[in-house]
N, C-alpha and C positions, 0 to 999 in steps of 0.2 A: 332113504336119504342118508347122507354121511355128514357128520359134523366135521368141521375143517381139520381137526386133529386126526380123525379116522381117514379122511380123504387124503391127507398128507402121507400117512403111513402106507395106505394101499398103493399109492402111486410113487412112493419114494421121492416126494417133492416136499421141500420145507414149507412150513406155514408162512414164513416170511416171503417166500417166492409166490405163494398163492395170493397173499395180500397185494403183492406188487402187480401180479397179473390182473387182479381186480381193479387196481388203480388205473391201469392202462386200458381197461376195457377188453382185455384179451379173454379172460375167463371170470365171469361174474357169478357169484353164488345164486342159486335159484331161490334162496330164502335167507333173510336175516332176521333173527328174533329181536323184536324191538325192545323187549324188556331186558334180555341178557346180552344182546349183541352177538350171539353165536351165529356163525355162518354155516349154511348147509349147502351141500352139493349133491346133484343127482347122479345116478349110475351112468346115465347117458353122457355126462360131461367127461367121463374117463376117456372116451374116444377123442373128444376135442382137445383134452390135455395132451394125449399122446401125439396128436397132430402138431401141437405147438412144440413139443419136445423134439419131434422128428425134424421139423423145419429149423429149429434152433441147432440141432446136431449137424444139419446140412450147411450151417454157416449163415443162415438168414438172421438179420437183426429183428428185434421185437417189433419195430415199426413195420418192417417188411412183412412179418408174420401177421400183424394186425390187418394190413392191406389185403393179404391173401385170404384170410379167414372171413373177410367181409362178404365174400361170395360173389363179388362183381368182376372177378378176374377169371377169364376162360382158362380151361386146362392147358391150352397151348401156351399161354403166358406164364403159367406156373411152371410148366416143363422148361421153358426158356430160362427162367430164373434159376431153377435147380441145375440146369446144364451149365450156366455161367459159374455157379458155385463149384461144380465138379471140375470145370476147367481151371478155376483158381487154385483148387487143391492140387491138381495135377502139376501146375506150374510151380507151386510151392515145393512139392516133392522133388521135382527135377532140380530146382535150385539147391535144395538140401543135399541131394545125391551128389551134385557137382562139388558142393562144399566138402562133403565127406571124402570124395576122391582126392581133392586137393590136399586135405589133411593127411590122408594115408600116403600120398606121394611124398610130402614133406617128412613124415615119420620114417618112411623107407630110406630116403636119402640120408637122413641124419643117422639112422642105425647102421648104415653101410659106409659111413665116412665120406659121404658125397657132399652136395652143395650145403654150405653153412646156412644157419637159420635166417640170416639177414637177407638171403636171396629167396624170398617167399614166392610161391606159385601164384600167378595172377592170370585172369582171363582177358584175352585180347582179341581184337578183330584183325585178321591177317589178309592183306591184299595179295593178288597173284604175284609171285616172285620167280624170276629165272634163276635156277640153281644148278650146281654140280653136287652130286651126292654119291655116297658109298654106304652100303648097308651090310650088316653082318650080325649074326647071333653071338652075344658075348655072355660070360658068366661072372664077370667082375669088372668094376669100373676101370681097373688098370688096363684092360684089353682095349679101351677106347683110344689110347695114345697112338698105337700103330695105325689105326684107321685114319686119324687126322693126318698123320705123316704121309700115308699113301694117297689120300685125297688131294692134299696140297701138291704132292709130287706130280700127280696126273694133270692137275690144273696148270702147273708150270710148263709141263711138256707141250700142252696145247696153247701156251702163251695166253692163258685166260687172265682176266682182271676181276678181282673180287670187289664187291661193293659193301653191302650191309654186313653187320656182325654175323658171325657163323652161328649155327644152331644145331641142335640134336633132336631128332624125333624118336620117341619110344613107341614101338608098334604093338608090343605084346603085353603091356601092363608091367608092373614092377614086381616080378617074382623071380628072384635070382636063382632059386633052386631049379627052375625049369629053363633058365636062360632068358635073355632079353634081346629081341631083335631091335637094334638101334640103327639109325640112319644119320650119319654125320653130313652136314650140309654147309656149303659155302655159296651164298648168293653171288651172282655174276652181274657185271655191268653190261656185258654183251654176249651173244651166243658163241659157243665153241662146240667142237665135235666131241662126242662122248668116246669112251674107250671100253675095253672089256671089263675093266674094274669100276669105271666111273660112269654114272648115268647123268645126262644133262636133260633137264625138263623144266616145265613151268609148275611150280608148287601152287596148287589151286587156292583160291580165296576160301577162308573159313570165318564164319561169324563168331565162333567160340573156340578158342584154342588156349589150353593151359600152358603157360610159359614161365620159365625161370630165366631172369637176366642176371648175369654175373658181371660186376664191374671190377676190373683189375687184371693182373697178368694171369696167364695160364697156370703159373706155378702156385697160385693161391686158390685154384678151383677145388683142390683136394680130391681129384679123381682116384 
């Protein structure tokens, strides 16, 4: 048998935690000395403690762990609980990865004299939109000006009517050293015929799109 201090050191769990597990009925000492109050644990309880710690690491609450260790839950139910926890961790990781990407996007834009900080990247739901577009690989933001001029010229030649605010899609990520494939886009109110330079198509719906909205004239975009 181990005294509580020894059991604590062997398993790297604080005495306070062992007391708390005892109060909850998660891990009860096999013996308590009535005269001294010392608590004793058996070697076989190391396995149960490891189970508690494993379920806790998986994200289970102590109440959930208590229910699991009662022994009346079939393995199928325990597996379902752990799979739900794994799904929750996956979703949290995806959310954090998206957050990191938005931060890196803002950092890149600010370092390269692009969109000011007040135009933060946001996540939006985009419905299908009829658009006219022109794409090209560029190596500096200054290269985007001629693309917009060409696109608007092509739309005017086809007597197209623009509707929603224009937008830019970045297809290759933000790495100026390798060039960036950008697609300048003007939403249309009605279909027109495409040209050799201009593509007309329906931009598909997306449930998650990183967007930057600029309010003001083109002169203040700082491209």
